[in-house]
SEPA-679101 format. One record per residue (C-alpha): x, y, z. Coordinates in pm, 1 decimal. Layout:
# residues N
(atom (X,Y,Z));
...
# end
This chain:
# residues 272
(atom (-2482.8,-4019.7,-5034.4));
(atom (-2193.2,-3781.4,-4977.4));
(atom (-2432.9,-3511.0,-4855.2));
(atom (-2602.0,-3761.6,-4622.1));
(atom (-2269.6,-3868.8,-4467.3));
(atom (-2169.8,-3505.6,-4424.0));
(atom (-2499.2,-3435.4,-4242.2));
(atom (-2440.9,-3732.0,-4008.4));
(atom (-2086.7,-3615.9,-3938.0));
(atom (-2206.1,-3264.8,-3863.0));
(atom (-2476.8,-3397.4,-3629.6));
(atom (-2221.0,-3600.1,-3433.0));
(atom (-1956.4,-3326.4,-3416.1));
(atom (-2189.4,-3030.9,-3361.8));
(atom (-2405.8,-3192.5,-3098.5));
(atom (-2512.4,-2926.5,-2841.1));
(atom (-2342.3,-2920.8,-2502.1));
(atom (-2520.3,-3100.6,-2221.6));
(atom (-2674.1,-2904.4,-1931.4));
(atom (-2431.6,-2869.8,-1640.8));
(atom (-2114.6,-2841.5,-1849.6));
(atom (-1884.5,-2558.5,-1736.2));
(atom (-1719.0,-2312.7,-1974.1));
(atom (-1398.9,-2153.8,-1836.3));
(atom (-1484.5,-2327.3,-1509.4));
(atom (-1738.8,-2051.3,-1453.8));
(atom (-2034.7,-2049.4,-1694.1));
(atom (-2269.3,-2342.6,-1633.2));
(atom (-2476.1,-2444.6,-1936.9));
(atom (-2850.1,-2456.5,-1867.3));
(atom (-3025.3,-2508.0,-2200.0));
(atom (-3010.0,-2436.1,-2572.7));
(atom (-3168.0,-2107.1,-2680.3));
(atom (-3113.2,-2143.6,-3052.5));
(atom (-2910.4,-2307.6,-3326.6));
(atom (-2784.0,-2131.3,-3639.5));
(atom (-2566.9,-2229.8,-3931.2));
(atom (-2252.8,-2105.2,-3752.7));
(atom (-2331.4,-2114.5,-3384.3));
(atom (-2524.1,-2269.5,-3098.9));
(atom (-2656.5,-2032.9,-2833.2));
(atom (-2714.9,-2137.1,-2472.2));
(atom (-2861.2,-1988.7,-2158.1));
(atom (-2604.8,-2031.1,-1881.0));
(atom (-2535.9,-1924.1,-1524.3));
(atom (-2235.6,-1714.7,-1431.7));
(atom (-2139.6,-1886.9,-1106.9));
(atom (-1918.8,-1597.9,-997.5));
(atom (-2192.9,-1333.8,-999.6));
(atom (-2498.7,-1565.1,-982.7));
(atom (-2646.8,-1412.8,-1299.4));
(atom (-2784.6,-1552.5,-1623.0));
(atom (-2573.2,-1505.8,-1935.2));
(atom (-2576.6,-1612.3,-2298.7));
(atom (-2300.7,-1840.1,-2423.1));
(atom (-2259.9,-1856.8,-2800.6));
(atom (-2053.3,-2146.9,-2930.7));
(atom (-1898.2,-2157.2,-3277.0));
(atom (-1990.2,-2494.6,-3425.1));
(atom (-1691.3,-2729.9,-3416.5));
(atom (-1725.7,-2798.2,-3788.5));
(atom (-1700.1,-2422.0,-3849.9));
(atom (-1390.0,-2391.4,-3627.7));
(atom (-1200.0,-2587.2,-3890.0));
(atom (-1291.4,-2342.2,-4166.6));
(atom (-1130.3,-2002.9,-4223.8));
(atom (-1473.0,-1853.7,-4293.0));
(atom (-1603.0,-1980.2,-3958.3));
(atom (-1306.4,-1850.4,-3759.6));
(atom (-1331.9,-1517.7,-3942.2));
(atom (-1700.9,-1485.5,-3850.4));
(atom (-1615.9,-1556.6,-3484.3));
(atom (-1345.2,-1287.7,-3485.6));
(atom (-1583.6,-1036.2,-3641.3));
(atom (-1854.6,-1093.2,-3382.4));
(atom (-1604.0,-1072.4,-3098.1));
(atom (-1450.6,-744.7,-3224.4));
(atom (-1783.5,-584.1,-3304.1));
(atom (-1939.9,-662.7,-2965.8));
(atom (-1624.3,-530.6,-2796.7));
(atom (-1666.1,-199.1,-2978.9));
(atom (-2037.4,-149.9,-2905.8));
(atom (-2130.8,31.1,-2588.4));
(atom (-2507.8,70.1,-2597.8));
(atom (-2762.5,-15.0,-2327.4));
(atom (-2993.3,-180.0,-2584.6));
(atom (-2730.3,-420.9,-2716.7));
(atom (-2596.4,-719.0,-2516.6));
(atom (-2253.2,-651.8,-2362.2));
(atom (-1959.4,-873.0,-2441.3));
(atom (-1861.2,-1025.0,-2105.2));
(atom (-1599.1,-1286.7,-2183.9));
(atom (-1439.1,-1496.2,-2457.5));
(atom (-1301.6,-1848.5,-2457.4));
(atom (-1079.5,-1987.3,-2733.1));
(atom (-926.6,-2320.8,-2643.6));
(atom (-933.0,-2690.5,-2724.6));
(atom (-1273.5,-2692.9,-2550.8));
(atom (-1411.8,-2468.8,-2824.1));
(atom (-1472.3,-2108.4,-2928.4));
(atom (-1723.6,-1925.3,-2708.1));
(atom (-1855.8,-1571.5,-2671.3));
(atom (-2024.2,-1485.4,-2339.9));
(atom (-2262.2,-1190.4,-2327.7));
(atom (-2556.3,-1036.8,-2144.2));
(atom (-2883.6,-1227.3,-2138.4));
(atom (-3173.9,-1005.7,-2244.5));
(atom (-3491.0,-1158.5,-2101.1));
(atom (-3754.2,-1032.5,-2343.4));
(atom (-3979.7,-1135.1,-2630.4));
(atom (-3864.2,-1117.5,-2989.4));
(atom (-4106.9,-984.4,-3246.7));
(atom (-4118.3,-1337.9,-3383.8));
(atom (-4247.8,-1450.6,-3042.0));
(atom (-4490.3,-1161.4,-3019.1));
(atom (-4641.4,-1218.3,-3364.2));
(atom (-4653.7,-1596.2,-3389.0));
(atom (-4680.4,-1711.3,-3025.3));
(atom (-4863.8,-1420.2,-2862.8));
(atom (-5062.7,-1310.7,-3171.5));
(atom (-4984.2,-940.6,-3147.2));
(atom (-5134.8,-723.8,-3421.4));
(atom (-4948.6,-413.5,-3536.1));
(atom (-5123.3,-127.8,-3713.0));
(atom (-4954.8,140.7,-3919.2));
(atom (-4903.9,383.5,-3631.9));
(atom (-4754.7,105.1,-3413.5));
(atom (-4509.1,4.7,-3684.0));
(atom (-4391.9,362.4,-3740.5));
(atom (-4326.8,408.9,-3367.3));
(atom (-4143.1,74.2,-3344.5));
(atom (-3926.6,163.4,-3644.1));
(atom (-3830.6,492.8,-3480.4));
(atom (-3727.4,305.7,-3164.6));
(atom (-3519.0,55.1,-3361.2));
(atom (-3355.1,334.4,-3558.2));
(atom (-3239.1,499.2,-3234.2));
(atom (-3023.2,191.2,-3172.3));
(atom (-2917.5,135.6,-3532.9));
(atom (-2799.8,493.7,-3584.5));
(atom (-2565.5,446.0,-3288.2));
(atom (-2422.3,131.6,-3451.9));
(atom (-2376.3,312.7,-3782.2));
(atom (-2199.9,594.8,-3597.3));
(atom (-1954.5,332.0,-3469.1));
(atom (-1900.6,211.4,-3825.2));
(atom (-2103.1,-109.3,-3782.8));
(atom (-2384.6,-257.4,-3991.0));
(atom (-2594.0,-535.9,-3837.6));
(atom (-2699.2,-705.2,-4166.1));
(atom (-2956.9,-931.6,-4000.1));
(atom (-3237.2,-707.7,-3870.9));
(atom (-3515.7,-966.3,-3870.7));
(atom (-3803.2,-1033.3,-3631.3));
(atom (-3604.0,-1297.2,-3430.7));
(atom (-3322.0,-1046.9,-3367.8));
(atom (-3524.5,-748.8,-3245.5));
(atom (-3691.3,-787.9,-2907.5));
(atom (-3878.4,-595.3,-2642.4));
(atom (-3842.2,-581.2,-2267.6));
(atom (-4141.4,-381.8,-2152.1));
(atom (-4139.0,-77.8,-2382.1));
(atom (-3766.7,-94.6,-2459.0));
(atom (-3630.5,-229.3,-2789.0));
(atom (-3312.9,-441.2,-2796.2));
(atom (-3104.3,-559.8,-3090.3));
(atom (-2938.1,-901.3,-3059.9));
(atom (-2734.7,-1151.5,-3266.6));
(atom (-2434.6,-982.6,-3426.4));
(atom (-2312.4,-1296.4,-3601.3));
(atom (-2344.4,-1135.6,-3945.2));
(atom (-2249.8,-781.2,-3842.3));
(atom (-1957.2,-618.6,-4021.3));
(atom (-1766.2,-293.0,-4022.8));
(atom (-1893.3,-52.6,-4287.4));
(atom (-1703.3,-92.9,-4611.5));
(atom (-1548.3,-431.6,-4532.0));
(atom (-1499.7,-655.7,-4831.8));
(atom (-1773.4,-918.0,-4835.1));
(atom (-1864.6,-1164.2,-5108.0));
(atom (-2225.5,-1119.1,-5224.7));
(atom (-2205.1,-1266.6,-5574.2));
(atom (-2407.8,-1581.4,-5615.4));
(atom (-2670.5,-1472.4,-5362.7));
(atom (-3027.0,-1398.2,-5465.4));
(atom (-3119.9,-1030.6,-5494.3));
(atom (-3274.2,-1000.4,-5145.5));
(atom (-2967.3,-1161.1,-4984.8));
(atom (-2737.8,-931.1,-5180.8));
(atom (-2920.6,-626.5,-5044.9));
(atom (-2908.2,-767.6,-4688.7));
(atom (-2542.2,-870.3,-4694.5));
(atom (-2377.0,-557.7,-4828.7));
(atom (-2156.6,-372.0,-4581.3));
(atom (-2330.8,-39.7,-4632.8));
(atom (-2593.8,133.6,-4422.4));
(atom (-2846.9,57.8,-4697.5));
(atom (-2836.2,-313.0,-4599.2));
(atom (-2986.4,-229.7,-4258.3));
(atom (-3241.7,9.3,-4410.5));
(atom (-3346.9,-260.8,-4657.2));
(atom (-3379.8,-517.9,-4377.2));
(atom (-3594.0,-277.7,-4174.2));
(atom (-3825.7,-245.9,-4473.0));
(atom (-3893.1,-619.8,-4458.3));
(atom (-3917.4,-602.7,-4078.2));
(atom (-4188.3,-336.6,-4115.8));
(atom (-4381.3,-552.7,-4363.0));
(atom (-4371.8,-850.0,-4124.8));
(atom (-4527.2,-635.1,-3853.4));
(atom (-4786.8,-487.3,-4087.3));
(atom (-4892.6,-829.7,-4214.5));
(atom (-4967.7,-935.4,-3856.7));
(atom (-5286.8,-728.7,-3888.0));
(atom (-5369.9,-842.0,-4242.8));
(atom (-5674.9,-1051.3,-4326.9));
(atom (-5684.7,-1192.6,-4681.3));
(atom (-5992.0,-1100.0,-4882.4));
(atom (-5900.5,-1289.5,-5197.2));
(atom (-5711.0,-1601.6,-5303.4));
(atom (-5544.9,-1404.1,-5578.5));
(atom (-5180.4,-1327.0,-5508.1));
(atom (-5116.9,-955.2,-5488.1));
(atom (-4828.5,-725.4,-5401.5));
(atom (-4790.5,-589.8,-5048.6));
(atom (-4897.8,-248.8,-5178.6));
(atom (-5229.7,-393.5,-5294.5));
(atom (-5289.2,-608.3,-4984.3));
(atom (-5193.9,-368.1,-4708.3));
(atom (-5416.1,-63.4,-4677.4));
(atom (-5141.8,182.4,-4587.7));
(atom (-5121.1,556.5,-4617.6));
(atom (-4954.4,682.1,-4935.0));
(atom (-4679.3,834.2,-4718.4));
(atom (-4581.6,507.6,-4545.4));
(atom (-4608.6,318.5,-4874.5));
(atom (-4361.7,561.9,-5029.7));
(atom (-4126.0,526.4,-4731.0));
(atom (-4126.1,145.0,-4745.4));
(atom (-4074.4,148.2,-5123.0));
(atom (-3769.9,366.9,-5065.4));
(atom (-3645.2,137.0,-4785.1));
(atom (-3675.2,-158.7,-5022.2));
(atom (-3501.9,45.6,-5294.0));
(atom (-3794.8,-1.2,-5530.7));
(atom (-3768.4,353.9,-5659.2));
(atom (-3501.8,563.7,-5488.8));
(atom (-3306.2,470.8,-5173.5));
(atom (-3212.1,626.4,-4841.4));
(atom (-2851.8,740.5,-4824.6));
(atom (-2844.6,698.4,-4446.1));
(atom (-3062.9,601.0,-4152.2));
(atom (-3119.2,965.5,-4054.0));
(atom (-3305.3,1036.9,-4378.3));
(atom (-3538.2,747.0,-4298.3));
(atom (-3581.5,869.7,-3941.7));
(atom (-3670.4,1217.8,-4069.4));
(atom (-3942.2,1086.1,-4301.8));
(atom (-4094.0,865.3,-4030.6));
(atom (-4092.3,1147.9,-3775.9));
(atom (-4256.3,1381.2,-4030.3));
(atom (-4530.7,1119.7,-4077.2));
(atom (-4584.5,1099.5,-3698.9));
(atom (-4598.1,1478.8,-3660.2));
(atom (-4839.4,1517.1,-3951.6));
(atom (-5081.8,1255.8,-3818.5));
(atom (-5063.0,1385.6,-3462.5));
(atom (-5156.1,1735.1,-3581.7));
(atom (-5449.1,1606.9,-3787.0));
(atom (-5552.3,1375.5,-3498.7));
(atom (-5545.4,1073.4,-3734.3));
(atom (-5346.3,882.8,-3473.7));
# end
């Protein structure tokens, strides 16, 4: 009963903003783009420059919690530090009785979640290796700035034409920051650490999502990804290392080197 009442309270307090509402007397809410555990994201119009922007609102129930306010501060500081053309720019911030809002660039593209599930894209081994190399180009820049994303999943990596973008820095942290991971399941612990290995681990699962888009089951028997996906021994070894099954990558550049070696080898042998 207590949980039910709490859910009703959250629904009433965290109800999304209506279209037409102005933030800072400038950003006009159009529609909801997504809803997460901490925030609600909207597409809005910047009435000063006549451009589309993203407005991310910290849920009102989270504003009352130290953990929620801390997450908002992290995202604000991290976006302010990043200066990369494939990451949304921080444009403005609003912290008032009206709420806590972050305003940033709107990237009009398709996430890999959209591409796989809505547009039925199929990704073969060579496609996945090339996509990983493109993502790594952005991630290595973040790591150089001392930032780990910690949420590199198919909804947070998107394409505009042939260009990869990384979005949603709500869980991003500075490398080495103290974060509580006890009590989480093993996969969450690997994803939520504030080390570069958390992003490498996440990219391993990202790669598997893409590879499974081209998978057709041949048996009802449950098997491991290594048995189901007919991958080269080289890529299998790389993904095992990304997932820390055997060894692990000490940094993103080691991963990039192995992937590039695989590309060069296959190009020379004309396998790709």
